[in-house]
C-alpha positions in Angstrom: -22.4 9.7 -18.2 -23.1 6.1 -17.1 -19.7 5.1 -18.2 -17.9 8.0 -16.5 -17.5 6.3 -13.1 -16.1 3.1 -14.7 -13.6 5.1 -16.8 -12.5 7.1 -13.8 -11.9 3.9 -11.7 -10.0 2.4 -14.7 -7.7 5.5 -14.6 -7.3 5.1 -10.8 -6.3 1.4 -11.3 -3.7 2.2 -14.0 -2.2 5.0 -11.9 -1.7 2.4 -9.1 -0.2 -0.1 -11.6 2.4 2.6 -12.5 3.1 3.2 -8.9 3.9 -0.4 -8.0 7.7 0.0 -7.7 7.8 -1.2 -4.1 6.4 -4.5 -5.3 9.2 -5.0 -7.8 12.0 -4.9 -5.3 11.6 -8.5 -4.2 12.6 -9.7 -7.7 15.3 -7.1 -8.6 17.1 -6.7 -5.3 19.4 -9.7 -5.9 20.5 -8.2 -9.2 20.9 -4.7 -7.7 22.8 -5.9 -4.7 25.0 -8.1 -6.8 25.9 -5.2 -9.1 26.8 -2.9 -6.2 28.8 -5.7 -4.6 30.7 -6.6 -7.8 31.1 -3.2 -9.5 31.0 -0.6 -6.7 31.7 -1.8 -3.2 32.7 -5.4 -2.3 31.3 -5.0 1.2 27.7 -4.5 0.0 25.3 -7.1 1.4 21.5 -7.8 1.3 21.3 -6.4 4.8 22.7 -3.1 3.6 20.5 -2.8 0.5 17.5 -3.3 2.8 18.0 0.4 3.4 16.8 0.9 -0.2 13.6 -1.0 0.4 12.7 0.5 3.8 13.6 4.1 2.7 11.3 3.6 -0.2 8.5 2.6 2.2 9.2 5.4 4.6 9.2 8.1 1.8 6.1 6.6 0.4 4.3 7.1 3.7 4.5 10.9 3.2 1.7 10.7 0.7 -0.5 12.9 2.8 1.8 15.7 1.6 0.4 14.8 -1.9 -3.1 15.4 -0.4 -2.0 18.9 0.6 -0.6 19.6 -2.8 -3.6 18.2 -4.7 -6.0 20.3 -2.7 -4.2 23.4 -3.9 -3.3 22.7 -7.5 -5.8 20.0 -8.4 -5.6 16.2 -8.5 -4.6 15.9 -12.2 -1.9 18.6 -11.9 -0.5 16.8 -8.8 -0.5 13.5 -10.6 1.2 14.9 -13.7 4.0 16.5 -11.6 4.4 13.3 -9.6 4.6 11.2 -12.8 7.6 13.3 -14.1 9.4 13.1 -10.8 8.7 9.4 -10.3 9.9 8.4 -13.8 13.0 10.6 -13.5 14.0 9.0 -10.2 13.8 5.5 -11.6 15.6 6.5 -14.8 18.3 8.4 -13.0 19.2 5.1 -11.2 21.0 4.2 -14.4 23.7 6.6 -13.3 23.5 6.5 -9.5 23.8 2.8 -9.2 27.3 3.1 -10.8 28.3 5.5 -8.1 27.2 4.1 -4.7 24.4 2.6 -2.6 23.8 6.0 -1.1 23.3 7.6 -4.5 21.0 4.7 -5.5 18.9 5.3 -2.4 18.7 9.0 -3.2 17.4 8.5 -6.8 15.3 5.3 -6.5 14.0 5.6 -2.9 13.9 9.4 -2.3 13.4 11.2 -5.6 11.1 8.5 -7.1 9.0 8.5 -4.0 8.5 12.2 -3.9 6.8 11.6 -7.2 4.9 8.7 -5.7 3.6 10.9 -2.9 2.2 13.4 -5.4 0.3 10.6 -7.2 -0.8 8.2 -4.6 -3.3 10.0 -2.4 -6.5 10.6 -4.3 -7.1 7.7 -6.8 -8.2 5.3 -4.0 -10.4 7.8 -2.2 -11.8 9.0 -5.6 -12.9 5.5 -6.5 -14.7 5.1 -3.3 -16.6 8.4 -3.8 -17.6 7.3 -7.4 -19.1 4.1 -5.9 -20.0 5.0 -2.3 -22.0 1.8 -1.6 -19.0 -0.4 -2.5 -16.1 1.2 -0.7 -14.4 -2.1 0.1 -14.8 -3.4 -3.4 -13.4 -0.2 -4.9 -10.5 -0.1 -2.5 -9.7 -3.7 -3.5 -10.0 -3.1 -7.3 -7.9 0.1 -7.3 -5.3 -0.9 -4.8 -4.9 -4.2 -6.7 -3.2 -2.1 -9.4 0.0 -1.9 -7.4 -0.2 -5.6 -6.7 -0.5 -6.3 -10.4 2.8 -4.6 -11.2 5.0 -7.6 -10.5 2.6 -9.8 -12.3 3.2 -7.8 -15.4 6.9 -7.0 -14.9 8.7 -9.7 -12.8 9.3 -12.2 -15.5 10.0 -9.6 -18.1 12.7 -8.1 -15.9 14.2 -11.5 -15.2 14.2 -12.5 -18.9 15.9 -9.2 -19.7 18.6 -9.4 -17.1 19.1 -13.2 -16.8 17.8 -14.8 -20.1 19.9 -17.9 -19.5 18.5 -18.6 -16.1 21.9 -18.5 -14.4 22.0 -19.1 -10.7 23.8 -17.0 -8.1 27.1 -18.3 -6.9 27.7 -20.0 -3.5 27.8 -16.7 -1.7 24.3 -15.9 -2.8 25.2 -13.1 -5.3 25.4 -13.0 -9.1 28.9 -12.5 -10.6 28.2 -13.1 -14.3 29.3 -10.1 -16.4 26.4 -10.3 -18.8 23.8 -10.1 -16.0 25.6 -7.3 -14.3 26.0 -5.2 -17.5 22.2 -5.2 -18.0 21.3 -4.0 -14.4 21.7 -0.2 -15.0 19.7 -0.4 -18.3 16.8 -2.0 -16.5 16.1 1.2 -14.6 15.9 3.2 -17.8 13.3 0.8 -19.0 11.4 0.9 -15.7 11.3 4.6 -15.8 9.9 4.7 -19.3 7.4 1.9 -18.8 6.0 2.9 -15.4 5.8 6.5 -16.4 3.9 5.6 -19.6 1.4 3.6 -17.6 0.9 6.5 -15.2 0.2 8.9 -18.1 -2.4 6.6 -19.6 -4.0 6.4 -16.1 -4.0 10.2 -15.9 -5.8 10.5 -19.2 -8.6 8.3 -17.9 -8.7 9.8 -14.4 -11.6 12.1 -13.5 -12.1 13.9 -10.3 -15.3 12.8 -8.5 -18.2 15.2 -7.9 -18.4 16.5 -4.3 -21.5 14.4 -3.8 -22.8 11.6 -6.0 -26.4 10.9 -6.6 -25.9 7.5 -5.0 -24.9 9.2 -1.7 -28.0 11.4 -1.7 -30.3 8.5 -2.4 -28.8 5.8 -0.2 -28.2 7.7 3.0 -30.5 9.7 5.3 -29.9 11.4 8.6 -32.1 10.9 11.6 -32.8 13.6 14.1 -30.2 14.6 16.7 -30.8 16.2 20.1 -29.4 19.6 21.1 -28.0 20.5 24.4 -31.5 21.0 25.8 -32.5 17.5 24.7 -35.1 19.0 22.3 -35.3 17.1 19.1 -34.8 19.2 16.0 -36.6 18.6 12.8 -34.1 18.1 10.0 -34.5 19.6 6.6 -32.6 19.1 3.4 -30.3 21.9 4.6 -29.8 20.6 8.1 -26.4 19.0 7.4 -23.6 20.0 5.1 -23.2 17.8 2.0 -19.9 16.4 3.1 -19.8 15.0 6.6 -16.7 13.6 8.2 -14.2 13.7 11.0 -11.4 16.1 10.6 -7.8 14.7 11.0 -7.6 16.6 14.3 -10.8 15.0 15.6 -9.7 11.5 14.4 -6.7 11.8 16.7 -9.1 11.9 19.7 -10.8 8.6 18.7 -9.4 5.3 20.0 -10.4 3.6 16.7 -7.6 5.6 15.1 -4.9 4.1 17.4 -6.2 0.5 17.1 -6.1 0.8 13.3 -2.6 2.2 13.6 -1.4 -0.8 15.6 -3.0 -3.1 13.1 -1.4 -1.3 10.2 2.0 -1.5 11.8 1.7 -5.2 12.5 0.5 -6.0 9.0 2.7 -3.5 7.0 6.0 -4.5 8.7 5.5 -8.2 8.1 4.1 -7.7 4.5 7.0 -5.5 3.5 9.5 -8.1 4.8 7.9 -10.9 2.8 7.4 -8.8 -0.3 11.1 -7.9 -0.5 12.9 -10.9 0.8 11.0 -13.9 -0.5 13.5 -14.3 -3.4 16.5 -13.7 -1.3 15.4 -16.5 1.1 14.3 -18.8 -1.7 17.7 -18.6 -3.3 19.2 -20.3 -0.3 17.7 -23.7 -1.3 16.1 -23.2 -4.8 18.5 -23.1 -7.8 16.1 -21.7 -10.3 16.0 -17.9 -10.9 13.1 -18.0 -13.3 11.0 -20.2 -10.9 11.6 -17.6 -8.1 10.5 -14.8 -10.4 7.5 -16.8 -11.4 6.8 -17.3 -7.7 6.6 -13.6 -7.3 4.3 -13.3 -10.3 1.9 -16.1 -9.1 1.9 -14.6 -5.7 0.9 -11.3 -7.3 -2.0 -12.9 -8.9 -3.1 -14.2 -5.5 -2.5 -10.8 -4.0 -4.6 -9.1 -6.8 -7.5 -11.5 -6.5 -7.5 -11.3 -2.7 -7.5 -7.5 -2.7 -10.7 -7.5 -4.7 -12.3 -10.5 -2.9 -11.4 -9.2 0.6 -12.8 -5.7 -0.3 -16.0 -7.4 -1.4 -16.1 -9.6 1.7 -15.6 -6.7 4.0 -18.6 -5.0 2.4 -20.6 -8.1 3.3 -19.3 -9.1 6.7 -17.3 -7.1 9.2 -13.9 -5.5 9.1 -13.0 -7.1 12.4 -13.6 -10.6 11.2 -11.9 -10.0 7.9 -8.7 -8.6 9.6 -8.7 -11.4 12.2 -8.7 -14.1 9.4 -5.9 -12.4 7.4 -3.7 -11.4 10.4 -4.1 -14.9 12.0 -3.1 -16.6 8.7 -0.1 -14.3 8.2 1.2 -15.0 11.7 0.9 -18.8 11.3 2.6 -18.8 7.9 5.5 -16.6 9.1 6.3 -18.9 12.1 6.3 -21.9 9.7 8.1 -20.4 6.7 11.5 -22.0 7.5 10.2 -25.6 7.3 9.0 -24.8 3.8 12.6 -25.3 2.7 12.1 -29.0 3.3 9.1 -29.1 1.1 11.0 -27.8 -2.0 9.5 -25.7 -4.7 5.9 -26.7 -4.1 5.7 -25.9 -0.4 7.7 -22.7 -0.9 5.3 -21.3 -3.5 2.3 -22.3 -1.4 3.6 -20.5 1.6 4.6 -17.4 -0.3 1.2 -17.2 -2.1 -0.5 -17.6 1.3 1.5 -14.7 2.8 0.7 -12.5 -0.2 -2.9 -13.3 0.2 -2.8 -11.6 3.6 -1.5 -8.2 2.3 -5.0 -6.6 1.8 -5.2 -5.7 5.5 -3.2 -2.4 5.2 -4.0 -1.6 1.6 -7.7 -2.5 1.3 -9.4 -3.3 4.7 -8.0 -0.3 6.6 -8.6 2.4 4.0 -12.2 1.1 3.5 -12.9 1.1 7.3 -11.3 4.6 7.6 -13.9 5.9 5.1 -16.6 4.1 7.1 -15.6 5.3 10.6 -14.3 8.8 9.9 -16.3 9.7 6.8 -15.2 10.0 3.2 -14.3 13.7 3.3 -10.9 13.3 4.9 -10.3 9.6 4.1 -7.1 10.3 2.3 -5.6 12.5 5.0 -6.6 10.3 8.0 -5.4 7.1 6.3 -2.3 9.1 5.3 -1.6 9.8 9.0 -2.0 6.1 9.9 0.2 5.0 7.0 2.8 7.7 7.7 3.4 6.5 11.2 3.4 2.9 10.2 5.6 3.5 7.1 8.2 5.7 8.8 8.6 3.2 11.6 9.9 0.5 9.3 13.3 2.2 9.3 14.1 0.2 12.4 14.5 -2.9 10.3 17.7 -2.4 8.2 20.0 -2.0 11.3 18.0 -4.8 13.0 18.6 -7.2 10.1 22.3 -6.5 10.2 22.3 -8.1 13.6 19.6 -10.8 13.6 20.2 -12.3 10.1 24.0 -13.1 10.5 23.6 -14.3 14.2 20.1 -15.9 14.3 19.6 -16.8 10.7 16.3 -16.9 8.8 14.5 -18.8 11.5 15.1 -16.1 14.1 14.2 -13.4 11.6 10.9 -15.1 10.7 10.0 -15.5 14.4 10.6 -11.8 15.1 8.6 -10.7 12.1 5.9 -13.2 13.0 5.7 -11.6 16.5 5.0 -8.2 15.0 2.2 -9.7 12.9 0.8 -11.3 16.1 0.6 -7.9 17.7 -1.5 -6.8 14.8 -3.7 -9.9 15.3 -4.2 -8.9 19.0 -5.2 -5.4 17.9 -7.8 -6.9 15.6 -9.3 -8.8 18.5 -9.9 -5.6 20.5 -11.2 -3.6 17.6 -14.8 -2.6 18.5 -17.6 -4.2 16.5 -19.7 -1.0 16.9 -17.3 1.9 16.3 -17.9 5.4 17.4 -19.7 7.5 14.8 -18.1 10.6 13.6 -18.8 13.9 15.4 -20.3 16.3 12.9 -21.7 19.8 12.7 -25.2 20.5 11.8 -26.1 23.9 10.4 -29.8 24.8 10.9 -31.4 27.9 9.6 -34.1 29.5 11.9 -35.5 33.0 11.5 -32.6 33.9 9.3 -30.2 32.9 12.1 -27.7 30.1 11.8 -27.4 27.8 14.8 -24.7 25.1 15.0 -25.6 22.0 16.9 -23.2 19.3 17.8 -24.4 15.8 17.9 -23.7 12.3 16.6 -24.7 11.5 13.1 -26.2 8.1 12.6 -26.3 6.9 9.0 -29.2 4.7 7.9 -29.1 2.8 4.6 
């Protein structure tokens, strides 16, 4: 029994490793775009294949639908169904990429992410329930699984597609027949490997108990006052075992909207860096393996910082943690173009620094959602926040088709940096002492049930 929580968290971690497709796009998009441009449509550009990236993110933000499904058929059944759909979507890209960009988006961004939505919701929340006193650390460990995916896969994908380390031509695209011939096969391999990792994670995954022993021992409830200002003595039956704000109640709390703005500011900028670092690096670095390695090294930084920032947030405040990360991200984005003058060393330092700031939306915000709104509806409330932030990214593909050709990379980085700065400002106004969740207290008196409404104050 003592090992059970650790086995369960290991399964949650592996599920997230399998779901890390979005983190692989930065490395494979140059190959994918080159294949479509050379073999399917000569007018295909990086600005157009950005639709693939941002559709993936938008579809992934529907993961609250997976919460709805899992609540009805069970977590494990939902993850199993999602694994099959997810793997099929990636493998089917072997055929769809030969047809058109639209068909590729349908299989890799839409179908695969329907499966993603079925799998994503509960592993993170489950890990935090297994270890309720270390929510930030658990959020960091489990979510680092997705960040680990490029660390494991980037260089393998590059060695498979481009074993001779050939460089793109002057137009920024690959035209070598050997490289292009291997692109469709890559998606068959990805479907098999990512699906296999998901199945191993599912075998280890265990649904958490409704209330762990640690929760009962480490938290107590102090008296609340009823409408007549008479203190009520609390008994062990005074409060239901699972307390938390419902999604509807969360929409009435201003913390929800501050976290939403922070998530938008961080997610939009993170997604851009994650998927365009290689495309930008190719403009002044003629070393494809080095660029793939940059993604892998950055992933190491990302993984470590997810765990470290989760641990730090448990020790200090969410506000301070987010201010540090959002401030660093804003500075690095505004100074990314000069990195081209510093060559490989400066480029990899800047990209690693940017990847170090990614934990805001994937670790810090989920952990604070559980803290502010309660763990019962963490997945659904965070799902709402991420849904709004994730679906809003669809503004960028048409925007890039305007700003990149006319304003270049500098103008693009300044615009993305401005979005990050908005998230920094939201972090500044986030309240140090957040509102506690409104909760219902059921008190039995003379075989009658009275419901009192008050504010639950947790004491460790």
